[in-house]
KOLBAKOL-764387 format. One record per residue (C-alpha): residue number from 0; y negated, z negated, x. Coordinates in nm, 4 decimals. Each point is the difference from the previous one (the first is absolute). Layout:
+-----+----------+----------+----------+
:   k :        v :        w :        u :
+-----+----------+----------+----------+
: NUM :        Y :        Z :        X :
...
+-----+----------+----------+----------+
# end
This chain:
+-----+----------+----------+----------+
:   k :        v :        w :        u :
+-----+----------+----------+----------+
:   0 :   9.0194 :   1.5943 :   0.5910 :
:   1 :   0.1263 :   0.1494 :  -0.3245 :
:   2 :  -0.1053 :  -0.3129 :  -0.1854 :
:   3 :  -0.3445 :   0.0244 :   0.1600 :
:   4 :  -0.0359 :   0.3560 :  -0.1300 :
:   5 :   0.1209 :  -0.1150 :  -0.3407 :
:   6 :  -0.2572 :  -0.2846 :   0.0041 :
:   7 :  -0.2740 :   0.2428 :   0.0997 :
:   8 :   0.1132 :   0.2335 :  -0.2776 :
:   9 :  -0.0116 :  -0.2888 :  -0.2483 :
:  10 :  -0.3477 :  -0.0879 :   0.1214 :
:  11 :  -0.1055 :   0.3615 :  -0.0470 :
:  12 :   0.1305 :  -0.0046 :  -0.3581 :
:  13 :  -0.1804 :  -0.3275 :  -0.0643 :
:  14 :  -0.3251 :   0.1403 :   0.1403 :
:  15 :   0.0375 :   0.3110 :  -0.2187 :
:  16 :   0.0601 :  -0.2183 :  -0.3062 :
:  17 :  -0.3048 :  -0.2125 :   0.0819 :
:  18 :  -0.2152 :   0.3105 :   0.0479 :
:  19 :   0.1133 :   0.1385 :  -0.3365 :
:  20 :  -0.0656 :  -0.3342 :  -0.1634 :
:  21 :  -0.3441 :  -0.0129 :   0.1638 :
:  22 :  -0.0749 :   0.3528 :  -0.1215 :
:  23 :   0.0986 :  -0.0978 :  -0.3541 :
:  24 :  -0.2271 :  -0.3056 :   0.0145 :
:  25 :  -0.2829 :   0.2119 :   0.1366 :
:  26 :   0.0362 :   0.2486 :  -0.2883 :
:  27 :   0.0057 :  -0.2864 :  -0.2492 :
:  28 :  -0.3101 :  -0.1518 :   0.1606 :
:  29 :  -0.1794 :   0.3364 :  -0.0184 :
:  30 :   0.0909 :   0.0198 :  -0.3680 :
:  31 :  -0.1367 :  -0.3504 :  -0.0629 :
:  32 :  -0.3186 :   0.0796 :   0.1905 :
:  33 :  -0.0509 :   0.3095 :  -0.2154 :
:  34 :   0.0540 :  -0.2033 :  -0.3170 :
:  35 :  -0.2402 :  -0.2655 :   0.1287 :
:  36 :  -0.2725 :   0.2603 :   0.0572 :
:  37 :   0.0540 :   0.1396 :  -0.3505 :
:  38 :  -0.0192 :  -0.3494 :  -0.1508 :
:  39 :  -0.3157 :  -0.0791 :   0.1973 :
:  40 :  -0.1622 :   0.3202 :  -0.1281 :
:  41 :   0.1065 :  -0.0799 :  -0.3578 :
:  42 :  -0.1275 :  -0.3560 :   0.0370 :
:  43 :  -0.3397 :   0.1247 :   0.1212 :
:  44 :  -0.0166 :   0.2449 :  -0.2911 :
:  45 :   0.0871 :  -0.2723 :  -0.2528 :
:  46 :  -0.2570 :  -0.2371 :   0.1504 :
:  47 :  -0.2647 :   0.2716 :  -0.0311 :
:  48 :   0.0977 :   0.0606 :  -0.3635 :
:  49 :  -0.0103 :  -0.3741 :  -0.0733 :
:  50 :  -0.3450 :  -0.0356 :   0.1535 :
:  51 :  -0.1193 :   0.3020 :  -0.1990 :
:  52 :   0.1344 :  -0.1477 :  -0.3257 :
:  53 :  -0.1568 :  -0.3384 :   0.0735 :
:  54 :  -0.3342 :   0.1654 :   0.0697 :
:  55 :   0.0212 :   0.2072 :  -0.3181 :
:  56 :   0.0756 :  -0.3109 :  -0.2050 :
:  57 :  -0.3327 :  -0.1452 :   0.1169 :
:  58 :  -0.2083 :   0.3030 :  -0.1023 :
:  59 :  -0.0869 :  -0.1539 :  -0.3354 :
:  60 :  -0.0885 :  -0.3404 :   0.1427 :
:  61 :  -0.3565 :  -0.1218 :  -0.0151 :
:  62 :  -0.1235 :  -0.2763 :   0.2302 :
:  63 :  -0.2952 :  -0.2062 :  -0.1221 :
:  64 :  -0.1668 :  -0.2155 :   0.2637 :
:  65 :  -0.1940 :  -0.3140 :  -0.0795 :
:  66 :   0.2010 :  -0.1231 :  -0.2989 :
:  67 :  -0.0435 :  -0.3791 :  -0.0163 :
:  68 :   0.3087 :  -0.2158 :   0.0439 :
:  69 :  -0.0668 :  -0.1669 :  -0.3348 :
:  70 :  -0.1016 :   0.2471 :  -0.2703 :
:  71 :  -0.1894 :  -0.1020 :  -0.3152 :
:  72 :   0.2990 :   0.0673 :  -0.2228 :
:  73 :   0.2619 :  -0.1182 :   0.2469 :
:  74 :   0.1836 :   0.3279 :  -0.0589 :
:  75 :  -0.0338 :   0.2604 :   0.2723 :
:  76 :   0.0927 :   0.2903 :  -0.2293 :
:  77 :  -0.2701 :  -0.0960 :  -0.2516 :
:  78 :  -0.2484 :  -0.0297 :   0.2860 :
:  79 :   0.0848 :   0.3508 :   0.1243 :
:  80 :  -0.0318 :   0.1451 :  -0.3525 :
:  81 :  -0.3384 :  -0.1725 :  -0.0344 :
:  82 :  -0.1069 :   0.1248 :   0.3416 :
:  83 :   0.0759 :   0.3619 :  -0.0850 :
:  84 :  -0.1569 :  -0.0342 :  -0.3449 :
:  85 :  -0.3146 :  -0.1250 :   0.1762 :
:  86 :   0.0073 :   0.2862 :   0.2537 :
:  87 :   0.0955 :   0.2719 :  -0.2523 :
:  88 :  -0.0959 :  -0.1316 :  -0.3473 :
:  89 :   0.1307 :   0.3064 :  -0.1829 :
:  90 :   0.3585 :  -0.0829 :   0.1075 :
:  91 :   0.2086 :  -0.1537 :  -0.2749 :
:  92 :   0.3095 :  -0.2105 :   0.0681 :
:  93 :   0.2076 :   0.3001 :  -0.1146 :
:  94 :  -0.1628 :   0.2160 :   0.2690 :
:  95 :   0.0784 :  -0.2496 :   0.2688 :
:  96 :   0.3600 :  -0.1185 :   0.0385 :
:  97 :   0.1086 :  -0.2417 :   0.2729 :
:  98 :   0.3625 :  -0.0164 :   0.1057 :
:  99 :  -0.0649 :  -0.3250 :   0.1819 :
: 100 :  -0.2669 :  -0.1818 :   0.1937 :
: 101 :   0.0359 :  -0.2242 :   0.3002 :
: 102 :  -0.1993 :  -0.1430 :   0.2822 :
: 103 :   0.0453 :   0.1558 :   0.3403 :
: 104 :  -0.0054 :  -0.2100 :   0.3119 :
: 105 :  -0.3156 :  -0.0351 :   0.1990 :
: 106 :  -0.0498 :   0.2794 :   0.2573 :
: 107 :   0.1002 :  -0.1089 :   0.3503 :
: 108 :  -0.3525 :   0.0444 :   0.1391 :
: 109 :  -0.1763 :  -0.2010 :  -0.2740 :
: 110 :   0.0358 :  -0.3405 :   0.1657 :
+-----+----------+----------+----------+
# end
């Protein structure tokens, strides 16, 4: 009978230890969940900033539709300079500086 009480007492101590351990894990989990929410908010903010920067970088872009695949000169940059000189003859090459020119893909609905 005394050993039964001792075994029950040991079980009680083990249950207490498990409860304390569970409480510690629960606190740690709460901490991780809080950090996760903060990181998700920061991630959303950074994605918004990235999208804003990407959009701002396109502000100076000009899209010209109808440029033939093969230009007379074979040089797309020369073609674009000639195009703008034709549209605005008073522009000199010094007034009009191109960082780079490239062909964009065909719009998805242009099939």
